[in-house]
N, C-alpha and C positions, 0 to 999 in steps of 0.2 A: 254475489253481493248485489253491486247495481247491475249486474250485466243483463238483466232481463228487460231494458232498454232506458231512452234518455226520459228524462223526468219534466222536460218540456211543457209549459201551461201555456194556456188559451186556443183558438182555434185551429191557429197556425199550424199545430201539432198535428193534427185532423185531417188539414186540407189534401195532403197527395192520398193517404186511404179511403177518404169517403169520391174523393175523384174517381182514382182507381176502384172504387164498385159498383159506383156508377159506372164507368167504361165497361168493365166485366159484365154486368147488366147488362149493356147494351147492344155485349156483341150477341151475347146468348141470346136476347129476343131477335135481334137479325138470322140467327142459326135457325132456332124454333120457327118464328115465325113466316120467315122469307124464305130462305133455304131447303124447308121441311114440307111447311105448310103452302106456300107458294103467295102466299099475301104481301103485296106490292107497297101499301101503302097504311096510314094513320099512323102503325106503330114506331114509324122513323120522327114522330114530334115527342117523343122520348129521347131525339136525339139532343136535343136543343137543351135538356136540364146540363148534361157533364158539358157540353161547348158555352153557353152561357158563364155556367160556375166558373168552369178552368180562363176562359176571358177577365173572367174580373177578377180572380185570383193571380193569376200568371201575365196578363196582358199580351201581346202580340204571339208569345210561345203557344197558346192554346189552339193556333192555325192545327199544329202536330195533331190536337186532339181530333179536329172537325176533322181534315184529310181521314186519319183512321179511318172516322165510322163513317165518313164517305165512302173511302175507295171499300168497305168493305160490303157495302150496299152495292156498288156496282160490279164488285165481283159475283154478288149474288144473282144478281141478274141475269150475268153471263153464264152461272153455275146451272139456273134455270131453261134458259133460253138460247144458247150457243154464239149468243151476240151483245154489243152493247146495248142499252137499253138507252134510250133519252133521258125516259124520265128520272131514272139512276141517277145519269149525271146532272140532270137538273137538282134533286136535290141534294146529290153531294157538293154541289160548287157553290149552290145558298149556306150549308152547312158552313161551308171555308170562308162563304163573304163576311155571315154572323161575327163567327170568331174575327175574323181581319178587322171589322171595324169596332166590333167591342173592347175590342183588347188594343187597337190605336187610342182610342178613348181612353181608356183605365192608364196607359201607360202614359199619358199627355196629365190627365189629371193627377199621379200620383207626383211626377215631376214642377206641376204649381202647387201641390200642396206642399210639397219640400221646398219652394222657393221660398212659399209664406211663411212657412215655419220660420227659416232662417230668417228673413226679414224679419217678422215678427221679434225673436231673439234677440235678432242684431237691436232693435232698437229701441228695446226694453232695456239691453244692458246698457246700452250708451247715453239713454235718459239718466239710468241708475248711477253710471258715473260722473254723465257731467254734473248731478244733485248731489255728488259726492266727491265734488273736483277731482277727479281721476283724469289723469291727461293722458296717460300712457298705458299697456298692458291690456288695453280691450280688447286688440285677438285672441291673447292667449288666455283671458278669461272665459272670452269667448266658447273657445275650445275644451275649456275644462266642465262644460253643461254640455253633456254629453247627450245626443240623441241620434237616429239612425243615419239622417243630414248629416251630422257632425260625424260619423264614423268613413260615411262614402268620403267626405272630403280630403280627410288624413287621410284616407288612403290613396286616394288622387293624389296628395302631396307628400305621399311617400313620409306622413311623417309618422315614425315605429314609436317614438315618446308618446304620443298622444293617441294610439290604439293600446299600447301598454296601458295605459291610465283608464282605457275603456276596460278593462279587461277585470277590473274592482266597480265597475257596473253592478245595482241590484238586478237588473230586469237579465234575464240570460240569451233573451233575444239579440240584447248592443253586443254583451261578450261574445254571442254565436259569430256575430256578422265582423266583430274587433279579430277574434282569433280567423277568423278564413282571411281579410286581411293581410294577418304578419304572415302568414303561410305563403299567400298570392305573392308577399315585396319578397318571401326568401334572404329576410337581413338576418345573419346570425349573431348579432344584439337583441331576437327576441326570444333565441333557446331558453333563456333561463324561467324570461315570465309566462312562457308555453310550458315548460315545462311543471312550474309552480300549478297551474291551471291544470293539466292533466294529472297532476298526483293530489290535489287539492280540492279544485272546485265542486260543487254541491252537485250539478247535472253533469249527466254521464255522457248527453250529448252536443257538452260543452267542450269535456273530456275526450272523446272520439273523437272531434275537432280539432284540439289540440293536439292530440296524436298523427292526426292526418296533416297537418303542418309542420310538426318539425319533421316527416318525412318526407317534408315539400322542400324545407332549410338544407336535407342529408348530410354529407358527410360533419358538419359542425355537430351537428344533432346527437349522433353517436353516445360520445359517453355521458352524457345526460340518460337518455333513454335506457343504458344497459343498467344503469343506477336503477332505472324507475322498475328494472324487474327484482327488484327485493322488496317494493312495497305491500303492505301486507294488505293492501287491498285486491285482490285478485280480479278487477274488471281495470284497473292501471296497469297489472300487468301484461294482463294476454293483449293491451292496448297497445303498448307500448314496443311489444317483440312481433306484433303486424308491422308497427313504424322499420324498425330497425330490417326486418327482412325488406320490404317494400325500397328502403337506400340501399342496401346489399351490400354491407359493406362487412369484409372478412373478420373487424377486428370483434363483432358481435357472436361469431362462431360458437367460440367457446361461452363465452354466459350464456347465449340459445340452449346450449347442450346441454347447460347444468338445467335450465327450464323444463328440460324433458321429465324430470324426474319431479315436479311441482306436484303441491298434493290435489290440486285441482285438475281435473283431468279434462276440460274446456281450455285453461289456459296449454297444459301439455300438447294439444294439439293446434293452439295455435301459434307456440314454440316450434311445431316441427314444421307445418305452414311454410312458417319464417324461412327456415333452415333450407328447404326445398325452394325459395322463392332467391335465397341467397346463389344457388347450384353448386357449379364446380368444385369452388374455393370450399365450403363442408364436405368434402367426401369423404375425404382420410378421415375426419375428426366421427362422422359420423358410422363409415366403419368398426372404427376403434370402439363407440358404444356398442356395438354388435358383440364384440368378441370378449367387453371388458364387465357389460353391464347387464342388468336384469329384468324383467316384468315393466315398466310404463317407460320405461328409459329409453329399453329394444325397440319396445309399440313405437313409440313415436320416432325415432329414429330408421324404421323401415317405412315408415307413412313420408316423411322426408326424403328418403332415395326412392322412394316411387315417382313420388314430382321432377326429381330432379333427371332420372331414367341415365346414369353412369353407367355403362357395364364395367370401371375399375371396380365397382361394388359388390359383383356378382356374387365372389368365391365368398365375402361374409357374409351375405343373404343366404346362401345352399347353408354354410354352419350355421347360421341362426334360421333354419329351415325348420328344424324338426323339436319342439319344444318336449320338455322333459319325462313328458308321460309318453313320447311318441307319435305325438299327433302332429302330422303336416300344417306349415304356420302359411294360411292363405296372403296372409299379406305378403309373407318371405315373395312368393312364388307373384300375386299380380305384381308386385314392385319388379322383379325380373324381365317380367312378361310385357311390363311399361317398355323395355328398352328394347324390346322391336329384334332385329334381325344380328344386332350389335352383341347386346343380350342373351344368345341363345348360343351365338358362337362361343362369346366366353363360356359359357355353361356346358358345354363342349371340352373345350381344353380341361375343366376342373376335372371330366372324368380321366382326366390322365394322374390325376394328384396321386401320390405315394400314398397319402393317408385313403385307406380305404374307409374309415367312417364317412368322410369329407365325399366321398365316392356313393356312396350307398343313398345320405342325400340328395346327389347331384343325380341321379338316377331316380329314385323317385320324385323331383321337382321335374323333372321331363319328361316323364309319366303321364304330371298332371298339367303339363303347358299341353301334352297332344300333340309336338311335332313330327310328323311321320319321318322326315328328313333324319329323324337319332335311331329309325329301326338298323340302318347301315352299322354304324359303330355300335350299338351295344350288340348286336348277334356278335361284332368282331370280340367284343369282351366274356361273350361266355365262354371261352375256349379255356383261359388263364386264369377266370375269375375263384373264388376260391369258394367253402361251403355257403361262409355266412351271405356273399354277395350274390352268387347264382341267382336264390329264389328272387333276386329284390328285380333282376334285369329282368326274369323271365316274366315277371309279374306286367312288369313295364312295358313286353312288347307285349303281353295279351292287352293293356290298353291301349297302348299304338294301333292294335288292330292286327297285329300280325301273327294272333292266335297262339299253340300251344308250343314253342321252340325250346326243346328242355338244354343245356350246357352238356351231357353226356352225349347227346345222338351229337351235336356239331363236334366234338373230340372227338368221337370214333370214326364219323366222315372223315374227319380233315387226317386221321391216323391214318385209316386203311385205303380211302379212294372209295368212290362211287361202288354202288353193289346193285345188280341188276337186279329189282322186282323182289329181293330175299329182304323181309323184313327190314331194308334202308328204308330209300324215296322214292315214293313211284305215282304216277296222277291218277285217279279218277277218273274217268271221261262223265260218269254220271256223278251228279250233284257238284261237281266242281272244287274235291277240296283234293285232298294229298295227304300223305303219311310219311312223319317224322318222326323213326324209331318206336313207331306204334301207334303215335300223339299224329291227333285227327287235326291240321289249321281250317279253319271256318274263312273264306274268304269274306270280306265285309265288302259295303259299296263305296268308293268311294271315287272324286272327279278329275282324278289323276289322268290326261291323256299323251301327259307328252313322251316320247322315246319308244312309243307304243310300238310301230312298224319292227324296231331294233331288235325291240324286248320280245317279239311273235316269231320272228326269225330264228330266233336261240332257244326259247324254250322249244320252238317245234322240233327245233336240230336233236335238241335234248330228248326229248317226250318221245319222240322214232324210237331211241335205244331205251328205251326205258328208264332212263339215268336224269335228274338233275342236282348238279352238284351244289352245293352250301353256299356257294359266290353268288348266285343266281336266285338265292330263296327269294329276296327284296324283291327282285326286278320282275320274277314272275308272279309274284303275290299284287304287285302294283299293276300288272295289264290284266291277269285278271280282273281285277277290280275294276278296270276300265271297262273289260271288256262287256260285266254284267252292268253296265249304265246303259248300254249300248239294246238290250237284248228286253 
């Protein structure tokens, strides 16, 4: 609905965009005219446009823009000449000085303007009050006339009631300031008004700021934000989900799980992100989703688990790694890969599961990850594998770079022992190939160098007798790979 962006009015909405475009254009000019064409002057005069605008709009903070542009100009001189050029330093210094002077003056003018507005407002109210015979209540009446100046004063005085009144102002800029102030104060009394702003304000920017403020307030906001997950406006739902993720309260896990099946795809993704932010407390519920749910809910759970990176979820991810059509789910593979060595170790443990279907899925995931340390356990599985699992292992070994190793050959070699050069296993000196039950294994390149000398000695001993037992297949493959890199 309103997800396309906030509905601010006036120039203030576009100031960051305008300044960003000008700064980006300045950087492009620096790269093309200075770094590429070697022009050192003239074009830098354009830099004063974004610097002056930043100083007028943002005061002293504009020094950051000036420092960025000046620093890039200095680096350009170093790139071209190999040394810092005095001219570049002077130009950079002037940019910073201009930003500082204009910024200081602008900030002083703003403060003086605010003081004058406040003084005029007070004088007008006082005069009207005296003519009407008011004796008391002047301060309260003054605070009811909400301006930006008053919002700042209410914030400084920690006046939550006054800021809540400011939420009803017709000017969205005043509302925005009041919401921001309430979030910074962190008073639980502001939760209900902020939730009302989140769910009912006309402006998307104010709603987003209200969600941010509720996240800052923290735990007292959780129940109200959970209620907002059922709002008919998808803009409200995803903002509430993100706020709950930032708070990180485990109470939000199950409600966010339900939102994974939201009809809006963007809301689903924000719920998954929120669950990922909550982290470990959400793992058990997410793995349950992988086993019980289908479609969008499962997709969201995979996204969340990838962000969390907890190896406890590996088995559930393996079970969900193949879709009904037999295709491998890249999201599940990416989630396991994101868990690093801990996730891979858990994946190898899944190879010992009794459920053969789970084993086959784990083998496919291992092949997709491309981790060569899985070659040995896969070879060990070949001998006792069933007819349906065996080709899956053979295909995985081929993907991992071990070549074509058949289960039948492994079984025969283990039963009957090594046989000399008679259809069993021997080395071809030319071409760096070796036969295994009549099938060639082509050695591929690799960067593995460790244990090279030990492996060389063992392979040499066995090669002299014309035999290499299966137990040394992987070691021989790794050694030959490292040898080919050095030739």
